[in-house]
N, C-alpha and C positions, 0 to 999 in steps of 0.2 A: 303202570303195572310192573311190579318188581320181578326181576329175573330170578329164577330158582337157583339156589346155591349149587355149585358143582359138587358132586358126590366125591368124597375123599375116602378111599378104602382104608380099612383098619390096618392093613399092612403098611401103608404109607404113614399113617399116624404113629404106629409103633416105631417106624424108622426115624421119624422126626424126634420122637421122645428119646430114643436111644442116642441120637446125635447130641441132643441137648445135655443128656446125662454125661456123655463123654467130655463135653466142653466144660461143664460145671465142676467136674471132679478131677481135673488135671491142671497142673501148673502152667504148662506150655502148650499152645495150640499152633500147629503148622499146617500150611496148605501146600500140597505137591501137585505138579502137573503130570498127568499120566499119558500125555500125547506121545505116540510112537513107542510106548512101553508095552511089550507083550505080557499077556496075562500070566504066563509061566514065570516071568521075572518078578512080577508083583508078589506072587506066592513065595518065591525064593527069598525075597527081601523081608517079607513078613516073618518067615521062619528064622532068619538070621538075627533080626532085631526084636523078637517078640518079648524078650525080658525087659527091655527098656522103652518099648514103643508099641502103641496100638495104631493100626492102619485100618481105616474104614473107607472102602470104595462105595460110593453112593451116587445118586443122581444129583446133578448140580442144583436143580430146583428145590429138592428136599433139603439140601445142605443150606441153601440161602434162607429157606423158611426157618430152619432151626436157629440160624445166626440172628435173623431179624427178631425172632421171639425172645432172644436173650440180649437185646440191644442195650439193656441197662447194666449189663455185666461186662467187666474186663475190657471195655472199648472194643468189643468183639466185631462190631459192624465195620470197623476199619479194614477187615479182611475181605469184605464183599468185592471190591475192585479186583482183587487177585483171583477170587472164585470166578468172576465173570470172564476173565481173559484166559482161562485154562480149562482143561478136562480134569476137574479137581478130585483130590482125595484128601480126607481129613486125617491128620496125624496128631496124636495126643500123647503126652508124656509128663512125668513129674521131674524129669531131668531138665537141665538148662538147654535151650535150643541150639547153642553153639556146639556142645559136645554131641548132640544128636545129629546135627548137620554134618559134622566131621565123620561120624560113624556111617551115615548114609553115603557120603562121598566115597569112603573107602570100599563100599560094596559095589561100586560101579565098575563096568568093564567096557571094552570097545569091540565093535563088530564092523563088518564090511558095509559099505554104503549101498543103498538101493536106489535105482532111478527114481527121481522125483523128490527124494528126501532133501531137506534144507541143509546146506553146508554149515556146520557149527562155527567154522573158521575158514580162512583161505586154504584151499586144497591145491597143492602144487607138487610137481615132480621135479626133484633137484637133479642137476647134472651129475653124471657118474656112471659107473658100470652097473649092469643088471645081471641077473642069473640066466637070461634067455640066450639061446644059441641063435645064429642067423636063421631067418625064416619069415613067415607071414606076420610075425609080431611087429616087424618094422613098419609094415603098411598100417597095422592097427594103431600103432603109436602116432603115425603121421596123420591118420584120420581124426585123432583126438587133439591134433595141434602140437604134438611133441616131436622135436627134431632128434633123430637118432641115427647112429652109424654103427658099423661093425669094426671092432678093434680086438685083435688077439683072440678071434674066435667067439667073442661075446658082443651082445648088443649094448651100446653105450649111449646114454642120453647126453646130448651135447649142450643143451641150453635149458635153463629153468623155464618151466611152463606151468601156468596157472590153469587148472581144470575147472575150478568153481570158486567164486568169491564168497566171502562170509554172508550168509543170509539168502543166497541164491539156490535155486533147485539144482540138484546134481543130474546131469544128463546121462542117458543110457550108455554112451560111449565112455564118458568119464568114470562112471561107476564100474564098468567092465575093466578098464585099464587099472584103476586103483585096486580092484580085487586081484588082478593078475600080479600086480607089484607087491601084494601083501600089505597094502595100506588099509587100516581099519579106523576110519575117522569118526564113526558114529558112536557116541557115548550112550550106553544103556544103563539106566538106573532111575531112581526116584529124583525128579527135578523139583526140589523144594524152592518155592518162589517167595515165601514169606513166613514169618513166625510171630506169635504174639505171646509176650510174657509180662505179667503184671501191668497190663494196659499199654505196653510199649510195643510197637510194630518194628520188626527188623526184616528188611527185604534181603534178597539173595546176595547183593553186593556187600552187605554188612556181615552176613552170616559166613560168607566164604572167606575166612581169614586163616592163613597158614599159621599154625600154633607157634612154630619157631620164629617166624617174623614178628608175631604178636609179642612174644617174650622179649625179643630184642628191642622192640619199641618201648615196652614197659621199663626195661633196664635203662634205656637211653633217657626216658622221661625222668626216672628217679635220679640219675646222675645229674641232669640239668637242674632239677629242683634243689638238690643238695648244694650244687655249685652256686645257684642264685641265693640260697639261704646264707652261705658263707660270705658271699659278695656284699650282702646288705647287713651282715652281722645279726641275722635272725636265728635265735636259739631254738633248735629242735633236737630230738634224740639222735638224729643222724649227723647233724652239723656241729654239735657241741665240742667234740674232740678236735675237729678241724679248726674251729674258732679258737680253742685253747692254744693250739699250735701256732695259729696266725698271730694271736695276741702276744705270745712269747717271742716270736720272731720280731714283731714290731717293737717290743720293749727293748730287745737287744739292739735293734737298729737305732733307737733313740739314744742309747747309751754309748754306742760305738761310732756311728756314722755322722751324727750331728754334733760335732765337736769343733772348737777352735782354740788356738793357743795364744796366751798372753804372758808377758814378762811379769813375774811377781817379786823378783829380787833387784835391788838397785844395782846399777852397773858397777862392776869391780868386786861384788860380794859373791862368794861361791855358795852354791846351793848344796844340799846334802848329797846330790847325785854326782858332784864334781870331786870324786875320790881318785880318779885315774889321771895321772899327769898327762897334760895335753888335751884332755877332754873338753869339748866345747860346752859352754853354759847351756843347760837345758831349760825348757820353758814348762811351767806347770800347766796342766790341762783343766779347763773349765767347760762344763757342758753348755750347749746353746738353749737348753730349756730349763724352766724353773723347777723348784722342789714341788710346787703345786701340780705341775704337769706330770711329774713322776708319780706323785701320789694318786692322781686320777687314773693313770695307766695301771698302777698296781691294784686299784679298786676294781677295775674292769676284769683284770686277770683273776682276782679272788672270786668275783661273782661267777665267772665262767667255771672255775674249779668247783665251787659250791654246787652249781647246777649239775655238773658231771657226777659229783658224789651222790646227790639226791636221786639222780637217774639210776645209778647202780643200786641204791638201797630200795628202789621201787616206789619212791615217794612221789614221782612225777611220771 
């Protein structure tokens, strides 16, 4: 006996249809984790980024259905593992995911920790003076494991103390002390965990690239590529001028540095250079390479010059 099919409301069908439409008509698909993100902050982010980004908060099950029904498109099912591990929101845009990730990252801010929240990194109190006058605060610090003393009328932390390690829950005492010290370790904002563009999935570690660092890496890569091209005498638009300069220097080196001297006049016969009384006989200079070698070097130089001229004329 076949089981009756579960009834699916029209509202859920419309939601799935809308999710599919968003995915199909946008270049980049992102998944964000809304865990610990207040609803008010979601609305604020939507308002700030509404020109470049659409955010759809929906049920995980409906989002998975929409993705699975589009399994033939854009390698979309590769996002399912990220949906399973989060409280997901669907983000769609026609911009590239890296610029969107940067914009979302700039919209984040920090707030005080609450008991039970997971520490995003090691939370520690560093040694040094505080703004607290002597009083009960010394006992509170001591209960949290922080060694403190009074110096010049102020409470001073004497030793670095770790209140919570990365990935561990923040205790009630630790949360209270951090709040009193003005430490706000909890980052509030959309936590983008993955993006899909043209069938390629980029996880958070790839998306989170500092633009300045990335530009420096590109410049360094370009420099090394040009250096390699010059080193192996490979002609490109960027290396041709350097190769011309290199060829010219090598041509001069052949004519100046690889020379030896031989006597060309019989002993006792003066050469043209012996015009000064008492001048020692000079020796004529002959190069250590043949005319054929010089001809080949000149041909290389001419070829590089021609390549540079053609580049300037836009023929290559």
